[in-house]
C-alpha positions as a Markdown table, in Angstrom:
| # | Residue | x | y | z |
|---|---|---|---|---|
| 1 | Met | 0.6 | 5.3 | -21.3 |
| 2 | Thr | -2.1 | 3.0 | -20.0 |
| 3 | Asn | -4.8 | 2.7 | -17.5 |
| 4 | Lys | -3.4 | -0.7 | -16.4 |
| 5 | Val | -2.2 | -0.6 | -12.8 |
| 6 | Leu | 0.2 | -3.6 | -12.8 |
| 7 | Leu | 3.0 | -3.5 | -15.4 |
| 8 | Asp | 5.3 | -6.4 | -16.0 |
| 9 | Pro | 8.9 | -5.6 | -16.6 |
| 10 | Lys | 8.9 | -5.9 | -20.4 |
| 11 | Asp | 5.8 | -3.8 | -20.6 |
| 12 | Leu | 7.5 | -1.1 | -18.5 |
| 13 | Ala | 10.8 | -1.4 | -20.5 |
| 14 | Ser | 8.9 | -0.8 | -23.8 |
| 15 | Arg | 7.4 | 2.5 | -22.4 |
| 16 | Leu | 10.5 | 4.0 | -20.9 |
| 17 | Asn | 11.7 | 5.6 | -24.1 |
| 18 | Asp | 8.6 | 7.9 | -24.4 |
| 19 | Gly | 10.1 | 10.3 | -21.9 |
| 20 | Asn | 7.0 | 10.7 | -19.9 |
| 21 | Val | 7.5 | 8.1 | -17.1 |
| 22 | Ile | 8.8 | 8.9 | -13.6 |
| 23 | Leu | 10.2 | 5.8 | -11.8 |
| 24 | Leu | 9.9 | 5.9 | -8.0 |
| 25 | Asp | 12.2 | 3.3 | -6.2 |
| 26 | Thr | 10.8 | 2.8 | -2.7 |
| 27 | Arg | 13.8 | 0.7 | -1.4 |
| 28 | Asp | 16.3 | 1.8 | 1.1 |
| 29 | Pro | 19.1 | 4.2 | -0.1 |
| 30 | Glu | 21.8 | 1.5 | 0.1 |
| 31 | Ser | 19.9 | -1.0 | -2.1 |
| 32 | Phe | 19.1 | 1.8 | -4.5 |
| 33 | Ala | 22.7 | 2.9 | -4.7 |
| 34 | Ala | 23.8 | -0.7 | -5.4 |
| 35 | Gly | 21.6 | -0.9 | -8.5 |
| 36 | His | 18.3 | 0.4 | -9.8 |
| 37 | Ile | 16.3 | 0.9 | -13.0 |
| 38 | Pro | 18.0 | 3.6 | -15.0 |
| 39 | Gly | 16.5 | 7.0 | -14.4 |
| 40 | Ala | 14.7 | 6.0 | -11.2 |
| 41 | Ile | 14.4 | 8.3 | -8.2 |
| 42 | Asn | 14.8 | 7.0 | -4.7 |
| 43 | Ala | 11.7 | 7.7 | -2.5 |
| 44 | His | 12.1 | 5.5 | 0.5 |
| 45 | Glu | 9.9 | 7.7 | 2.7 |
| 46 | Ile | 7.0 | 6.2 | 0.8 |
| 47 | Phe | 7.7 | 3.2 | 3.1 |
| 48 | Thr | 9.0 | 4.7 | 6.3 |
| 49 | Tyr | 6.5 | 7.5 | 6.9 |
| 50 | Leu | 4.1 | 6.9 | 9.8 |
| 51 | Ala | 0.8 | 8.8 | 9.3 |
| 52 | Thr | -2.0 | 9.7 | 11.7 |
| 53 | Ser | -5.6 | 10.2 | 10.7 |
| 54 | Thr | -6.1 | 13.5 | 12.6 |
| 55 | Pro | -6.8 | 16.6 | 10.5 |
| 56 | Glu | -3.2 | 17.8 | 11.4 |
| 57 | Gly | -1.8 | 14.4 | 10.4 |
| 58 | Gln | -3.6 | 14.4 | 7.1 |
| 59 | Arg | -2.5 | 17.9 | 6.2 |
| 60 | Glu | 1.1 | 16.9 | 7.0 |
| 61 | Leu | 0.8 | 13.7 | 4.9 |
| 62 | Gln | -0.5 | 15.7 | 2.0 |
| 63 | Glu | 2.1 | 18.4 | 2.2 |
| 64 | Lys | 5.0 | 16.0 | 2.7 |
| 65 | Phe | 4.2 | 13.8 | -0.2 |
| 66 | Ala | 3.1 | 16.6 | -2.5 |
| 67 | Thr | 6.6 | 18.0 | -2.0 |
| 68 | Ile | 8.3 | 14.6 | -2.5 |
| 69 | Phe | 6.4 | 13.8 | -5.6 |
| 70 | Gly | 6.7 | 17.3 | -7.0 |
| 71 | Glu | 10.5 | 17.2 | -6.5 |
| 72 | Ala | 10.5 | 13.9 | -8.3 |
| 73 | Gly | 9.1 | 15.6 | -11.4 |
| 74 | Leu | 5.4 | 14.7 | -11.2 |
| 75 | Ser | 3.1 | 17.5 | -12.5 |
| 76 | Gly | 0.0 | 15.4 | -13.5 |
| 77 | Asn | 1.2 | 14.9 | -17.1 |
| 78 | Glu | 3.7 | 12.1 | -16.4 |
| 79 | Thr | 3.0 | 8.5 | -15.5 |
| 80 | Ala | 4.4 | 7.5 | -12.1 |
| 81 | Val | 5.6 | 3.9 | -11.9 |
| 82 | Val | 6.4 | 2.7 | -8.3 |
| 83 | Tyr | 8.5 | -0.3 | -7.5 |
| 84 | Glu | 10.1 | -2.2 | -4.6 |
| 85 | Gln | 12.4 | -5.2 | -4.4 |
| 86 | Ser | 9.7 | -7.8 | -4.8 |
| 87 | Met | 6.0 | -7.8 | -4.0 |
| 88 | Asn | 6.5 | -9.1 | -0.4 |
| 89 | Thr | 9.9 | -7.9 | 0.8 |
| 90 | Gly | 8.6 | -4.4 | 1.8 |
| 91 | Phe | 5.2 | -5.2 | 3.1 |
| 92 | Gly | 3.7 | -3.9 | -0.1 |
| 93 | Gln | 5.6 | -0.6 | -0.1 |
| 94 | Ser | 5.3 | 0.0 | -3.9 |
| 95 | Cys | 1.5 | -0.3 | -3.5 |
| 96 | Arg | 1.8 | 2.2 | -0.6 |
| 97 | Gly | 3.3 | 4.6 | -3.1 |
| 98 | Phe | 0.4 | 3.9 | -5.5 |
| 99 | Tyr | -2.1 | 4.5 | -2.8 |
| 100 | Leu | -0.5 | 7.7 | -1.6 |
| 101 | Leu | -0.5 | 9.1 | -5.2 |
| 102 | Lys | -4.1 | 8.1 | -5.6 |
| 103 | Tyr | -5.0 | 9.6 | -2.2 |
| 104 | Leu | -3.5 | 12.9 | -3.5 |
| 105 | Gly | -5.6 | 12.5 | -6.7 |
| 106 | Tyr | -2.7 | 11.8 | -9.1 |
| 107 | Pro | -4.3 | 10.5 | -12.4 |
| 108 | Lys | -1.6 | 8.2 | -13.8 |
| 109 | Val | 0.0 | 5.7 | -11.5 |
| 110 | Cys | 1.3 | 2.1 | -12.1 |
| 111 | Val | 3.1 | -0.5 | -10.0 |
| 112 | Leu | 6.0 | -2.7 | -11.4 |
| 113 | His | 4.5 | -6.1 | -10.9 |
| 114 | Gly | 7.2 | -8.4 | -9.4 |
| 115 | Gly | 9.4 | -5.4 | -8.5 |
| 116 | Tyr | 13.1 | -5.0 | -9.1 |
| 117 | Gln | 13.6 | -8.7 | -8.6 |
| 118 | Ala | 11.4 | -9.4 | -11.7 |
| 119 | Trp | 13.2 | -6.6 | -13.6 |
| 120 | Thr | 16.6 | -8.1 | -13.1 |
| 121 | Ala | 15.3 | -11.6 | -13.7 |
| 122 | Ala | 14.2 | -10.4 | -17.2 |
| 123 | Asp | 17.8 | -9.3 | -17.8 |
| 124 | Leu | 16.8 | -5.7 | -18.3 |
| 125 | Pro | 19.3 | -2.9 | -17.7 |
| 126 | Thr | 20.3 | -1.5 | -14.3 |
| 127 | Ser | 22.3 | 1.5 | -13.2 |
| 128 | Thr | 24.1 | 2.9 | -10.2 |
| 129 | Glu | 24.0 | 6.5 | -11.5 |
| 130 | Ala | 21.9 | 9.1 | -9.6 |
| 131 | Thr | 19.2 | 11.0 | -11.5 |
| 132 | Thr | 18.5 | 14.7 | -10.8 |
| 133 | Pro | 14.9 | 15.3 | -11.7 |
| 134 | Glu | 13.4 | 18.6 | -12.7 |
| 135 | Pro | 11.0 | 19.6 | -9.9 |
| 136 | Lys | 7.4 | 20.3 | -10.9 |
| 137 | Ala | 4.3 | 21.7 | -9.2 |
| 138 | Phe | 2.5 | 18.6 | -8.0 |
| 139 | Pro | -1.3 | 18.8 | -8.2 |
| 140 | Val | -3.4 | 17.8 | -5.2 |
| 141 | Asp | -7.0 | 16.8 | -5.6 |
| 142 | Gln | -8.7 | 17.2 | -2.2 |
| 143 | Asp | -11.7 | 15.1 | -3.4 |
| 144 | Ala | -9.5 | 12.0 | -3.6 |
| 145 | Ala | -8.8 | 12.2 | 0.2 |
| 146 | Arg | -12.0 | 10.3 | 0.9 |
| 147 | Leu | -9.9 | 7.1 | 0.3 |
| 148 | Ile | -8.7 | 7.4 | 3.8 |
| 149 | Val | -10.9 | 7.2 | 6.9 |
| 150 | Asp | -10.0 | 8.6 | 10.3 |
| 151 | Ala | -10.1 | 6.9 | 13.7 |
| 152 | Gln | -13.6 | 8.2 | 14.4 |
| 153 | Thr | -15.0 | 6.9 | 11.2 |
| 154 | Met | -13.4 | 3.5 | 11.9 |
| 155 | Leu | -14.9 | 3.6 | 15.4 |
| 156 | Glu | -18.4 | 4.2 | 14.0 |
| 157 | Ala | -17.9 | 1.4 | 11.5 |
| 158 | Ile | -17.4 | -1.1 | 14.3 |
| 159 | Asn | -21.2 | -1.0 | 14.9 |
| 160 | Asn | -22.1 | -1.1 | 11.2 |
| 161 | Pro | -22.4 | -4.7 | 10.0 |
| 162 | Glu | -22.8 | -3.6 | 6.4 |
| 163 | Ile | -19.1 | -2.5 | 6.4 |
| 164 | Ile | -16.4 | -5.2 | 6.5 |
| 165 | Lys | -13.5 | -4.1 | 8.7 |
| 166 | Leu | -10.7 | -6.1 | 7.2 |
| 167 | Asp | -7.5 | -6.7 | 9.1 |
| 168 | Val | -4.7 | -7.8 | 6.7 |
| 169 | Arg | -1.8 | -8.0 | 9.2 |
| 170 | Asp | 0.3 | -11.1 | 9.7 |
| 171 | Val | -1.1 | -13.8 | 11.9 |
| 172 | Asp | 1.0 | -13.0 | 15.0 |
| 173 | Glu | -0.4 | -9.5 | 15.0 |
| 174 | Trp | -4.0 | -10.7 | 14.4 |
| 175 | Ile | -4.0 | -13.1 | 17.4 |
| 176 | Gly | -2.4 | -10.5 | 19.7 |
| 177 | Ala | 1.0 | -12.2 | 20.0 |
| 178 | Ser | 2.8 | -9.2 | 18.6 |
| 179 | Ser | 2.0 | -5.5 | 18.2 |
| 180 | Ser | 3.8 | -4.8 | 14.9 |
| 181 | Pro | 6.3 | -6.1 | 12.3 |
| 182 | Tyr | 8.9 | -3.9 | 14.1 |
| 183 | Gly | 8.8 | -5.7 | 17.4 |
| 184 | Val | 6.5 | -7.5 | 19.8 |
| 185 | Asp | 6.1 | -4.5 | 22.0 |
| 186 | Phe | 6.6 | -1.7 | 19.5 |
| 187 | Cys | 3.0 | -0.5 | 20.1 |
| 188 | Pro | 1.5 | -0.2 | 23.6 |
| 189 | Arg | -1.3 | -2.6 | 23.0 |
| 190 | Lys | -1.7 | -5.9 | 21.1 |
| 191 | Gly | -4.9 | -7.2 | 19.6 |
| 192 | Arg | -7.3 | -6.2 | 16.9 |
| 193 | Ile | -10.2 | -3.7 | 16.2 |
| 194 | Pro | -13.5 | -5.2 | 17.3 |
| 195 | Asp | -15.7 | -6.8 | 14.7 |
| 196 | Ala | -12.8 | -7.0 | 12.2 |
| 197 | Arg | -12.4 | -10.0 | 9.9 |
| 198 | Trp | -8.9 | -11.3 | 8.9 |
| 199 | Leu | -7.5 | -11.9 | 5.5 |
| 200 | Glu | -3.7 | -12.0 | 5.6 |
| 201 | Trp | -2.3 | -9.8 | 2.9 |
| 202 | Tyr | -0.1 | -12.6 | 1.5 |
| 203 | Arg | -3.2 | -14.4 | 0.4 |
| 204 | Met | -3.7 | -11.9 | -2.4 |
| 205 | Met | -0.5 | -13.3 | -4.0 |
| 206 | Lys | 0.9 | -16.5 | -5.4 |
| 207 | Pro | 4.4 | -17.7 | -6.5 |
| 208 | Gly | 5.6 | -16.5 | -9.9 |
| 209 | Pro | 8.7 | -17.6 | -11.8 |
| 210 | Asp | 10.6 | -14.5 | -10.6 |
| 211 | Gly | 8.9 | -14.0 | -7.2 |
| 212 | Pro | 5.4 | -13.3 | -5.8 |
| 213 | Val | 2.7 | -11.8 | -8.0 |
| 214 | Phe | -0.9 | -10.9 | -7.5 |
| 215 | Lys | -3.5 | -13.6 | -8.0 |
| 216 | Ser | -6.0 | -13.4 | -10.8 |
| 217 | Lys | -9.3 | -11.5 | -10.4 |
| 218 | Asp | -11.2 | -14.7 | -9.9 |
| 219 | Glu | -8.7 | -16.0 | -7.3 |
| 220 | Ile | -8.8 | -12.7 | -5.4 |
| 221 | Leu | -12.6 | -12.7 | -5.4 |
| 222 | Ala | -12.6 | -16.3 | -4.1 |
| 223 | Glu | -10.3 | -15.2 | -1.2 |
| 224 | Cys | -12.7 | -12.3 | -0.5 |
| 225 | Gln | -15.7 | -14.6 | -0.3 |
| 226 | Thr | -14.1 | -16.4 | 2.6 |
| 227 | Val | -14.7 | -13.3 | 4.7 |
| 228 | Gly | -17.9 | -12.2 | 3.2 |
| 229 | Ile | -16.7 | -9.6 | 0.7 |
| 230 | Thr | -18.3 | -9.3 | -2.8 |
| 231 | Pro | -17.7 | -6.7 | -5.4 |
| 232 | Asp | -20.5 | -4.6 | -3.9 |
| 233 | Thr | -19.4 | -4.9 | -0.2 |
| 234 | Pro | -18.1 | -1.7 | 1.5 |
| 235 | Val | -14.6 | -2.4 | 2.9 |
| 236 | Ile | -12.3 | -0.6 | 5.2 |
| 237 | Leu | -8.8 | -2.0 | 5.4 |
| 238 | Tyr | -6.2 | -1.7 | 8.1 |
| 239 | Cys | -2.8 | -3.1 | 9.0 |
| 240 | Phe | 0.0 | -1.5 | 11.0 |
| 241 | Lys | 0.9 | 1.6 | 9.0 |
| 242 | Gly | -0.9 | 1.3 | 5.6 |
| 243 | Ala | 1.6 | -0.7 | 3.5 |
| 244 | Arg | -0.1 | -4.1 | 3.6 |
| 245 | Thr | -3.5 | -2.4 | 3.3 |
| 246 | Ser | -2.2 | -0.7 | 0.2 |
| 247 | Ser | -1.2 | -4.0 | -1.3 |
| 248 | Thr | -4.6 | -5.4 | -0.5 |
| 249 | Phe | -6.2 | -2.2 | -1.8 |
| 250 | Val | -4.6 | -2.7 | -5.2 |
| 251 | Ala | -5.6 | -6.4 | -5.3 |
| 252 | Leu | -9.3 | -5.7 | -4.4 |
| 253 | Lys | -9.6 | -2.8 | -6.8 |
| 254 | Glu | -8.0 | -4.9 | -9.6 |
| 255 | Ala | -10.6 | -7.6 | -8.8 |
| 256 | Gly | -13.5 | -5.1 | -9.1 |
| 257 | Val | -14.4 | -4.5 | -5.4 |
| 258 | Lys | -16.0 | -1.1 | -5.8 |
| 259 | Asp | -15.9 | 0.6 | -2.4 |
| 260 | Val | -12.6 | 0.1 | -0.7 |
| 261 | Arg | -11.1 | 2.6 | 1.8 |
| 262 | Thr | -8.3 | 2.4 | 4.3 |
| 263 | Tyr | -7.8 | 3.4 | 7.9 |
| 264 | Phe | -4.3 | 4.5 | 7.0 |
| 265 | Gly | -3.3 | 5.3 | 10.6 |
| 266 | Ser | -4.0 | 1.6 | 11.3 |
| 267 | Trp | -2.8 | -0.2 | 14.4 |
| 268 | Asn | 0.1 | 2.2 | 14.9 |
| 269 | Glu | -2.4 | 4.9 | 15.7 |
| 270 | Trp | -5.3 | 2.9 | 17.1 |
| 271 | Ser | -3.3 | 1.0 | 19.7 |
| 272 | Arg | -1.8 | 4.2 | 21.1 |
| 273 | Asp | -5.2 | 5.7 | 22.0 |
| 274 | Ala | -6.4 | 4.0 | 25.2 |
| 275 | Ser | -9.9 | 5.3 | 24.6 |
| 276 | Leu | -10.3 | 3.2 | 21.5 |
| 277 | Pro | -11.6 | -0.4 | 22.0 |
| 278 | Ile | -9.6 | -3.5 | 21.1 |
| 279 | Glu | -10.1 | -7.2 | 21.3 |
| 280 | Glu | -7.2 | -9.0 | 22.9 |
| 281 | Gly | -6.0 | -12.6 | 22.9 |
| 282 | Met | -6.8 | -15.4 | 20.6 |
| 283 | Pro | -9.8 | -14.7 | 18.4 |
| 284 | Ala | -12.8 | -16.9 | 19.2 |
| 285 | Ser | -12.9 | -18.3 | 15.7 |
| 286 | Met | -9.3 | -19.6 | 16.1 |
| 287 | Ala | -9.5 | -20.8 | 19.7 |
| 288 | Gln | -9.2 | -24.5 | 20.3 |
């Protein structure tokens, strides 16, 4: 198909007839049932699943999504194309699907740039019919698992100034006013990982005619420079559960940042372990 990660709707539409594309719709089942791209398979757990970075948690993550993706018909020969409603309505959930597939070592993955909103704005066909895929044996490449770091690796990185620890959560979470997008007190602690820098995930995007789209390579690199990131800087991303980090992961990799990993357990895991350090209150750089 193509090595390109971001596909615009017309580009995707032109490739759907080759019979080698599996469409993964990450929206909730109700939205999917109301209308989706013809042939798509609903895979909402891409968005909802909460992962931990323990060895047991990583095994469960691999097993769960190898099963989900295999049942969707992915064997390694097909191209997976993941989409959501728009690039900001699901906290980057289509990119979370991209990231999970890459974490499992899947070779051919793309994201519908602009999501279902851009697809319908382009007046392309939709359907309410369910698709029954032919299950396949999904291949897992264990070497790709290095894309995720565990809590211990994140803890060690705090004292390594050469690694940028990048918090991409919304501002209320960064300043410690809220613990998550799911409620102020959803997690037991509010704050941020020590020595982290902040670059809100929205800043990787800009308005497009049919909704938000990613900025250009040069624009993304300019945003990165504001927190000291160059194409050669090692970066570990975190958010709440790995969706907004996945969106930022796609943006940084598209812009040519070479060494990008994620702490996929993110704040949902870190805040629940009282032995792990946090910074609370307003960051010194934002205090008046």
